[in-house]
Each structure stands twice: as structure tokens, then as C-alpha cells.
PASEBA-1860 file (N, C-alpha, C; in nm, 3 decimals):
! residues 115
1> QVQLVESG> -1.622/0.750/-1.023/-1.498/0.683/-1.072/-1.377/0.736/-1.000 ~ -1.292/0.653/-0.968/-1.166/0.687/-0.888/-1.050/0.620/-0.959 ~ -0.952/0.701/-0.990/-0.827/0.646/-1.053/-0.712/0.654/-0.948 ~ -0.646/0.545/-0.943/-0.533/0.529/-0.845/-0.409/0.492/-0.918 ~ -0.294/0.564/-0.889/-0.173/0.531/-0.954/-0.060/0.520/-0.846 ~ -0.007/0.398/-0.846/0.105/0.366/-0.746/0.238/0.398/-0.810 ~ 0.332/0.423/-0.723/0.467/0.438/-0.761/0.560/0.414/-0.638 ~ 0.689/0.407/-0.661/0.786/0.393/-0.551/0.842/0.249/-0.539
9> GGLVQPGG> 0.802/0.161/-0.611/0.851/0.030/-0.608/0.994/0.014/-0.669 ~ 1.060/-0.099/-0.652/1.193/-0.105/-0.702/1.254/-0.230/-0.641 ~ 1.390/-0.236/-0.669/1.476/-0.342/-0.615/1.557/-0.279/-0.500 ~ 1.552/-0.354/-0.381/1.615/-0.313/-0.260/1.678/-0.434/-0.197 ~ 1.795/-0.406/-0.127/1.852/-0.508/-0.056/1.782/-0.542/0.073 ~ 1.792/-0.660/0.123/1.733/-0.694/0.255/1.782/-0.591/0.366 ~ 1.690/-0.551/0.446/1.708/-0.444/0.548/1.691/-0.306/0.495 ~ 1.673/-0.288/0.366/1.647/-0.161/0.317/1.511/-0.109/0.334
17> SLRLSCAA> 1.476/0.014/0.275/1.359/0.079/0.292/1.300/0.124/0.154 ~ 1.174/0.135/0.146/1.105/0.192/0.026/0.980/0.259/0.076 ~ 0.941/0.368/0.010/0.810/0.426/0.032/0.728/0.421/-0.094 ~ 0.622/0.360/-0.081/0.516/0.347/-0.188/0.425/0.462/-0.181 ~ 0.384/0.518/-0.296/0.284/0.622/-0.304/0.164/0.574/-0.388 ~ 0.047/0.623/-0.355/-0.070/0.587/-0.430/-0.153/0.729/-0.451 ~ -0.136/0.778/-0.569/-0.208/0.906/-0.607/-0.345/0.883/-0.652 ~ -0.442/0.953/-0.589/-0.579/0.931/-0.620/-0.638/1.053/-0.694
25> SRSIFSFN> -0.733/1.027/-0.770/-0.799/1.124/-0.856/-0.896/1.226/-0.788 ~ -0.919/1.193/-0.651/-1.000/1.276/-0.566/-0.951/1.271/-0.428 ~ -1.005/1.353/-0.341/-0.950/1.354/-0.203/-0.965/1.225/-0.133 ~ -0.849/1.177/-0.075/-0.852/1.051/-0.006/-0.935/1.057/0.129 ~ -0.972/1.175/0.165/-1.061/1.200/0.283/-1.194/1.135/0.255 ~ -1.226/1.136/0.122/-1.370/1.089/0.081/-1.374/0.931/0.092 ~ -1.269/0.866/0.108/-1.268/0.721/0.109/-1.284/0.659/0.257 ~ -1.385/0.578/0.264/-1.403/0.524/0.401/-1.295/0.431/0.443
33> VKSWYRQA> -1.238/0.347/0.350/-1.129/0.259/0.381/-1.025/0.270/0.279 ~ -0.901/0.272/0.318/-0.786/0.278/0.226/-0.687/0.177/0.272 ~ -0.635/0.102/0.164/-0.558/-0.021/0.203/-0.445/-0.034/0.107 ~ -0.348/-0.114/0.150/-0.243/-0.168/0.066/-0.253/-0.321/0.070 ~ -0.249/-0.380/-0.044/-0.247/-0.532/-0.065/-0.111/-0.557/-0.138 ~ -0.078/-0.690/-0.141/0.040/-0.739/-0.211/0.003/-0.881/-0.261 ~ 0.072/-0.915/-0.370/0.058/-1.045/-0.429/0.191/-1.095/-0.476 ~ 0.239/-1.198/-0.412/0.368/-1.265/-0.458/0.333/-1.371/-0.559
41> PGKQRELV> 0.431/-1.406/-0.644/0.415/-1.504/-0.751/0.363/-1.633/-0.687 ~ 0.247/-1.685/-0.747/0.188/-1.806/-0.708/0.111/-1.800/-0.579 ~ 0.094/-1.678/-0.531/0.018/-1.678/-0.397/-0.104/-1.575/-0.411 ~ -0.188/-1.594/-0.323/-0.318/-1.515/-0.323/-0.286/-1.371/-0.283 ~ -0.367/-1.275/-0.329/-0.347/-1.136/-0.282/-0.369/-1.123/-0.134 ~ -0.288/-1.049/-0.058/-0.284/-1.046/0.076/-0.307/-0.896/0.119 ~ -0.399/-0.879/0.223/-0.406/-0.746/0.280/-0.286/-0.712/0.369 ~ -0.232/-0.602/0.346/-0.107/-0.566/0.419/-0.138/-0.461/0.535
49> ATITSGGQ> -0.204/-0.357/0.499/-0.242/-0.252/0.590/-0.370/-0.180/0.547 ~ -0.437/-0.130/0.649/-0.562/-0.059/0.628/-0.572/0.063/0.721 ~ -0.625/0.162/0.674/-0.657/0.282/0.750/-0.802/0.329/0.714 ~ -0.879/0.352/0.816/-1.017/0.392/0.793/-1.034/0.537/0.807 ~ -1.151/0.596/0.771/-1.172/0.732/0.777/-1.175/0.782/0.924 ~ -1.202/0.691/1.013/-1.192/0.720/1.151/-1.060/0.708/1.217 ~ -0.958/0.672/1.130/-0.827/0.678/1.188/-0.777/0.544/1.240 ~ -0.861/0.441/1.229/-0.822/0.305/1.272/-0.722/0.247/1.177
57> INYVDSVK> -0.619/0.193/1.233/-0.504/0.135/1.143/-0.489/-0.010/1.184 ~ -0.467/-0.100/1.082/-0.444/-0.236/1.112/-0.339/-0.284/1.015 ~ -0.252/-0.383/1.056/-0.148/-0.447/0.980/-0.151/-0.595/0.983 ~ -0.113/-0.655/0.881/-0.092/-0.805/0.888/0.023/-0.823/0.978 ~ 0.021/-0.938/1.057/0.127/-0.957/1.158/0.267/-0.956/1.099 ~ 0.285/-1.001/0.980/0.418/-1.008/0.925/0.489/-0.880/0.898 ~ 0.413/-0.772/0.900/0.473/-0.631/0.871/0.466/-0.542/0.992 ~ 0.396/-0.591/1.101/0.390/-0.496/1.216/0.531/-0.459/1.264
65> GRFTISGD> 0.539/-0.321/1.291/0.665/-0.270/1.338/0.759/-0.234/1.236 ~ 0.728/-0.279/1.106/0.821/-0.249/0.993/0.753/-0.150/0.896 ~ 0.622/-0.167/0.868/0.553/-0.090/0.772/0.457/0.010/0.843 ~ 0.441/0.124/0.776/0.354/0.224/0.822/0.268/0.281/0.709 ~ 0.135/0.281/0.731/0.043/0.336/0.633/0.007/0.476/0.682 ~ -0.002/0.568/0.582/-0.043/0.708/0.611/-0.097/0.768/0.483 ~ -0.155/0.883/0.508/-0.217/0.963/0.395/-0.187/1.112/0.408 ~ -0.188/1.165/0.296/-0.171/1.317/0.286/-0.297/1.372/0.211
73> NAKNTLYL> -0.383/1.427/0.276/-0.513/1.476/0.214/-0.482/1.586/0.112 ~ -0.387/1.667/0.147/-0.358/1.785/0.062/-0.304/1.739/-0.082 ~ -0.235/1.620/-0.075/-0.183/1.569/-0.201/-0.261/1.459/-0.255 ~ -0.372/1.424/-0.192/-0.458/1.310/-0.238/-0.377/1.183/-0.258 ~ -0.287/1.161/-0.170/-0.194/1.044/-0.178/-0.193/0.957/-0.051 ~ -0.195/0.834/-0.077/-0.179/0.734/0.036/-0.036/0.680/0.021 ~ 0.033/0.650/0.141/0.160/0.604/0.141/0.174/0.468/0.216 ~ 0.283/0.399/0.182/0.318/0.282/0.266/0.464/0.296/0.285
81> QMNSLKPE> 0.504/0.326/0.398/0.655/0.325/0.435/0.697/0.184/0.470 ~ 0.797/0.133/0.409/0.828/-0.008/0.436/0.985/-0.009/0.474 ~ 1.015/-0.044/0.599/1.148/-0.056/0.658/1.183/-0.192/0.685 ~ 1.317/-0.222/0.706/1.370/-0.351/0.740/1.303/-0.452/0.647 ~ 1.315/-0.433/0.516/1.256/-0.525/0.420/1.326/-0.656/0.415 ~ 1.246/-0.756/0.386/1.287/-0.893/0.378/1.263/-0.948/0.247 ~ 1.328/-1.055/0.202/1.295/-1.117/0.081/1.154/-1.166/0.065 ~ 1.094/-1.202/0.176/0.949/-1.242/0.167/0.860/-1.133/0.150
89> DTAVYYCN> 0.905/-1.009/0.151/0.820/-0.890/0.121/0.807/-0.869/-0.036 ~ 0.882/-0.946/-0.113/0.883/-0.930/-0.259/0.742/-0.963/-0.311 ~ 0.684/-0.875/-0.386/0.547/-0.881/-0.435/0.512/-0.762/-0.522 ~ 0.403/-0.775/-0.586/0.340/-0.656/-0.648/0.246/-0.602/-0.546 ~ 0.264/-0.470/-0.522/0.190/-0.393/-0.410/0.072/-0.318/-0.484 ~ -0.040/-0.319/-0.428/-0.157/-0.256/-0.483/-0.224/-0.167/-0.379 ~ -0.268/-0.045/-0.416/-0.350/0.029/-0.327/-0.498/0.005/-0.367 ~ -0.581/0.017/-0.263/-0.719/-0.013/-0.273/-0.799/0.090/-0.189
97> VQYRGVPY> -0.909/0.150/-0.244/-0.993/0.229/-0.173/-1.138/0.189/-0.191 ~ -1.216/0.211/-0.082/-1.356/0.191/-0.093/-1.427/0.321/-0.099 ~ -1.503/0.350/-0.218/-1.575/0.469/-0.232/-1.719/0.441/-0.264 ~ -1.811/0.488/-0.183/-1.954/0.463/-0.207/-1.984/0.317/-0.229 ~ -1.913/0.235/-0.150/-1.944/0.090/-0.159/-1.873/0.010/-0.270 ~ -1.799/0.088/-0.354/-1.731/0.029/-0.469/-1.578/0.020/-0.437 ~ -1.507/-0.102/-0.459/-1.367/-0.105/-0.450/-1.292/-0.055/-0.571 ~ -1.193/0.020/-0.555/-1.111/0.066/-0.669/-0.957/0.025/-0.645
105> WGQGTQVT> -0.893/-0.015/-0.754/-0.757/-0.068/-0.745/-0.664/0.015/-0.826 ~ -0.540/0.023/-0.786/-0.430/0.076/-0.870/-0.378/-0.035/-0.956 ~ -0.284/0.006/-1.040/-0.223/-0.094/-1.140/-0.115/-0.186/-1.076 ~ -0.079/-0.134/-0.962/0.035/-0.214/-0.892/0.168/-0.167/-0.914 ~ 0.264/-0.187/-0.818/0.405/-0.156/-0.834/0.485/-0.267/-0.780 ~ 0.590/-0.309/-0.844/0.667/-0.417/-0.805/0.773/-0.385/-0.700 ~ 0.779/-0.460/-0.597/0.884/-0.451/-0.496/0.963/-0.577/-0.492 ~ 1.090/-0.566/-0.502/1.180/-0.688/-0.505/1.287/-0.667/-0.403
113> VSS> 1.289/-0.764/-0.301/1.392/-0.752/-0.197/1.489/-0.863/-0.226 ~ 1.612/-0.831/-0.258/1.714/-0.928/-0.299/1.848/-0.874/-0.277 ~ 1.945/-0.948/-0.246/2.083/-0.915/-0.243/2.153/-0.947/-0.373
END
């Protein structure tokens, strides 16, 4: 079993920044794949960023150059640094990890980009 707890969401103006955190109940080094997803109202959940145990990183085109996924093994925490935020980034953001073939999800954190 893996527990994930996200934090760091909130209300921010366009052009602002937020850093999301996802605290895991075990070492994030043990997860083959670590990802951030988001779901906007009325839309399907979307993969935003992924980092593998081999260090491969991928982003959805709409966030490339603005978002950065990273992890801190010592703190068992996955991060998503979000810069130059746009209103279309408004969504609930979820962290997801794959452990022994099983996907685990956090509860989500709301990000609202609005003036």
C-alpha cells in the first residue's frame, strides 16, 4: 500500500507560480513511474508530467517550458513547479505513482488561475 498526500494548490493570478508537493508513505525511489495529472471541470483527466526511475521526463505540450517535475528521495516527496500560470491551467492536480504494477493516487489539490 502507498499513501500519497498532495499540497500546495491555491488561487494565483495569471503569470504567477505555485509548487505542488506530493508526500509519499514510502521512498519515491521505489516507484517505477511518478506522474502529475490534472482534471478541469467537465474534462477528462490529463497527464501533465512524468518522471521514470531511469530519469526520463516527459511533459504534455501545453506545459513545456513552464512546469518542472522533480523528486526528493530524502523527503519521499514529488514536486511540480508551475511557472507562468495561465487560466487554462485551472484544475484539480493529482499525483500518481506506479508501484509493483499498481497505480496509486493522491486526493488532489485545487489550482485556480484567475485575476
